[in-house]
Steps between C-alpha positions, in 0.01 A plus 500: 500500500282245330598236766290612779283314749145400408366795704607740227262312263252763616718777355541582134840555337468878505421471872824321575686741271360798700611341829849456350504855402396645834719265698870477557702191541664434832759237590526319831779279630452191714396620847358835390153592620243621238223568752514517882208405715346793669643777273313697237612466146431731198509239225392152395745260338488252220761230547680466160759247613614316813330384815401669836402348831202634688510514880303660783594591855435231752569213258848357479442347160428627153130500430519520117713573195438735209666501169505605139171651373350567848389830633593603855411790714146494352330476846658824611388661174136383543474578875747784552647306789858402590642183360364187658820295450869530430625388155862405472703397197610142524654521142611796304169679417392750236173682562299767318431776751164664408450827702154527668439857385570427139306175508199673656515773223485227235211315677304823517571597136422169343189313616575187286848471642360562844246208466757263363759593763265459796375165346867385481544595875179329585623181320836514683343543848246221421779269390701577818203453723409170331851368516522594868174322578601184314839487690325543832235235431778258369714560815200446731420173325846368525548614854172336604625174356842537669667533157624850511870546442654842428702463188667809369411558132761770440839575643499823685817682622545502873497881505181584320525879483750776554405740774 
C-alpha cells in the first residue's frame, strides 16, 4: 500500500492502515460499473489496481480516466448527493470499498485523521479541477488556431459498461 498517488501524501501511514482495516477489497471485471451516475452510494473507493473510465449522460465519449491510488465516490461523500458520473472498469480493477458509516465514525473519533483525510480530498479535487482547466484552455487554443485533432490516448472497448 506504499505505492499510492501523491494525494495520500497528506495521510500518515497509520491513516492508510486504518482505511485498509475498515475497507474491503472488491474485484471488477472489464465492463463492470463501480459507480452509476444518478444513484446513491454508501461508500467511497480507493483504486488499488487497474483503470476505470469516467462518463456522464449526454456525452458519447469518456471524459476522464482514474487509476491506481485515486479516490472515487468522494463527491457523493462530501455532498450526500447521487453519483455525478458512471465509472466503468476498462481493465480488471481492484478497489478498496470504504463504507460511509464506518468512515464517518473514524472521522468523528479522530480529529487528526479527519484533518488529514479532508486535506487529501481537497488536494484531489484541486488537482482534478486544475487538470480540467488546463485541458480546456489547451483545446481552446488549438481549436482557435485550427490545429485541434482528436487523438485517442487510450484504447477503450466499444462496449464501455455492462447494463
